[in-house]
N, C-alpha and C positions, 0 to 999 in steps of 0.2 A: 504494500500500500504506500502511495506517495503521501508524505506528510504535508500539512497545510502550509501555504505561503502567505497566510494572513499577515498583513502589516508590511510585507516586502514590496519593493519597487523594482521592476524589471525594465531593461532597455533592449529592444529587439530591432536589429537593423535588417534592411531588405524585406520590408513587411507590406509592400503595396500590391504584390501580385495576387490575383484572384484565386489561383490554384497553387500558390507557393508554400514553402515551409514557414515563412515568416508569419503569414496570416494564421496558420494552424497553431503555431507555437504561441503567438500572442493570446489567442483564444484559450488555449489549454492552461497557460500560466494564470490568466484571469480566473478561469474556472477553479483553479487551486487556491485563489485568494489574493493574487498579486495585482497591484496597480501596474499599468504597462505603458511605456513610452514606445511608440512605433515610428520608425524612420525609413526613408528611402531616398534615392537620388532625386526623384521627382514625385509629386503627389500620387500619380498613377503608375509609377514605376517605369521601367524600360521594357517595352514589349519585344520579345524575340521575333514574333511575326506581327508587324504593325497592322497588316491588313485583316487579321483575324477579328471577327465581330466581337465587341467587348461586352455585350449583354447588359450594359448599364452599370458595370462595376466602376466605382469611384475611387478605388485605390486606398490610400492611407485613411481617408475619411471613413470609409466603410469598415476597415479593420479596427479603427479606434471605436467606431460605433458598436461593433461586436464585443469589444472589451467592456463597454458601458452596459451592454445587454446582460453581461455576467455580473453586473452590480459593482464593477470596479472603476476607478478613475483611469482616464486615458489621456495621453497627449499624442498628437500626430505632428511630426516635425520633418521637414526635408533635410537631408544630410548627404553630403559627398564624403564617404569614409576615407577618401584619399587626402582630405583637407583637415589638418590638425586643428586649425582655428575654428572650423565649423563643429568639430567634435567637442572641443572645449565649450563652445556655446551651447550645444545640446546637453552636455553634462551639467552646466551651470543652470540652465532652464529646468532640468529635471530636479535638481536639488532645491531650487528656489520654489518650485511649484508643488512638488510631491514630498520634499523634505529629506529624501535619502536615495541611495542607489545600492541595491543588494545583489542584482543579477544582471549580467550582460550576456546577450546571445549574439555573437558575431555571425550573422547569417548572410549579409550582403555579399554578392558575387557578381563578377562581370558576366554579361550574357554571352553565350557562344556566338562566335562570328568569324572574323578573319583569322583568329588564332587556330582554328581547326584546319591545320595545313601541315604538310611535311616540314621538318625543321629547315630544310634547304630552301623552302619557299615562305617561311614564317618571317614576317616583317618585324622589325624592332618595335614599331609602334604597337602592333598587335600584342607582342610579348609584354610590353610595358603596361598596357591597359589591364591585362589579366593579373600580372604580378602586383601592380600598384593597388588594385582593388582587393584581390583575394588575400594577399599576404601582407602588404604594407597596411592596408585598411584594417586588417585584424590586429596588427601590432599597434596602430595608432589608437584604435578604440579601446583595446585592452589596457594600454598604458594610461590613458585618461581615466578609465573606470577604476583600475587598480589603485591609482592615486587617491581617488575619492573614497574607495572602500578602506584604504589604510588610514585615512584621516578619521573615518567614522569609528574604527576599532570595533566593528561588529562582525568581522568575517565577510564572506561573500562568495559568489559563484560566477565564474567566467566560463562560458561554453562556446567553443569555436567550431564552426562547421567546416569539416574537411570533406572527405569523399573516399569511396573505394579507389579512386584515382590518386589518393594519397598513400595507398598501400601497393598498388600495381601500376606500372607504366603502360600506356596505350598509344598506338600509332596515331599521328595527326592530332595529338592532345598534349604535346610536350609542355606548353606554357601552363595549361591547366594542371597537369600532373605536378609540375615543379612547384606551383603555388600551393597545392594541397599537401604535398610532402612537406613543404616548408611550414605549413600551419601545424602539422603534427610535431615537428621539432620545436617550434616556438611554444606550443602548448606544454611540452615536457619541461622545457627550461623555465618557463614562467611558473609552472606548478611548484617547482622546487624553490623558487624565490619567494613565493607568496605563502607557502605552507605554514611557516611560523606564525603568520597572522590569521590563520584559519580561513584563508581564501582558497578554494579549490579551483583548479583549471583543468578542463577536460575537452576532448574533441569528439565529435560525432562524425562517423564515416558512412554516409548512406550509399547504397548502390543505386542503380537506375530507378528513378521515381517518376510517377505520373504527375509532373508539375508543368508550369508555364515554360520552364527552361527547355523542355523537350518539344515545344511547339515547332521548332525549326525542322523537325522530322517530317512535318506535313507541308513543307514549302515546295511548291511546284517550281519548275525552271523559270516560269514567267513571274515568279514572286508571289503568286496568290496562295491561299491556304486551303489545303485539302484535308478535312478531318478524317476521311477514310484512309488516306495514305499514312497519316500519323498513327491511327489505330493499328494498322497493319505492322508498322515498324515497332510499336510498343509490344505487340503480341510476339513478334520474333524475339525481342529482348527478354520477355518474360519466360519464354520456353527454355532459355539458357540458364535460368536461375533454379537451383535445387528445390526451393519451396514453390516454384511454379508461378510466381507473380512478382510484379514490381513493388517496391516500397511505396507506401502511401504517406501523405503528409501527416496523417494521424499517427502512424508508426513513429515518425521522427519527433513529433510534438510530445508524445508520451515519454520517450526517452529523455527529451530535454527537460520536461517537468520533473522527472525523477532526479536528474543531475542537479537541478536547481534547488531541490528540497533538502531538508535535514536528513531524509532517508539515505542520501548519498554523501553524508558528511565525511566518510572515510574513503571516498573514491577521489583520487586526483592524479593528474599526469597521464590519463588514459586516452587512447584513441579507439573508440568503441564502434565496431562494425554493426551496421543495420542493413544487411545486404542479402538476406534470404539464403545464406550459406555460400554465396558466390565468392566471398573472400573469408578466409579462415585464419588469418594471422594479423 
């Protein structure tokens, strides 16, 4: 059983996607009792397939509204995790408005794009976007949140989103794999630094999941979106997983809530797979 998060305040980055981990995590933390600050690069997030019908989803505003539906306080703030000054501003607003910060979930990530190429064709700009967002962004947010937690002297939880691509390298994904391997190393080092203060630091390593990030699988050559093509590609990936299905956002949100709670108070420095058996180390 996950212990209550009543009285805790969480910050979740990358939370504007309608079908993303960030939205599910924010809702689950709120259901456990936490007030939640949700952030993203833009109020509606960055769409992998901009032509996909949006169904009326309003991004951060709707995620924050769902936190409110759980009876918790919510803040929705735009944030570029590559910008230290913006992060400092979000932390300051969180502390001024909600009074504390207990949980950071580093979920923001660069959308797949020009980085999905062989290394010999991978541009420096594409490499930089992925590493700056996924790895540097994790470092900058964790640095600012850890400083606030240390000042509070109440412990805390930092949860970094890595990937199965942080455990195994895949072709045409060198930048993404490098960033997610780096997140695991950073997690281990920071966990050792913060352990004396009662702040745990862990990484979550999802396998393929049915989220907005995989919408690019439904992109036709003309740039339009084909939901049947996307569904077929997801089914192929699911068949390669021992448990026979992709991860869901709820799977990842549940593990996040556990790591954020007192129930996981003796767990730190770990990179936990949630990949249906497709990765076992």
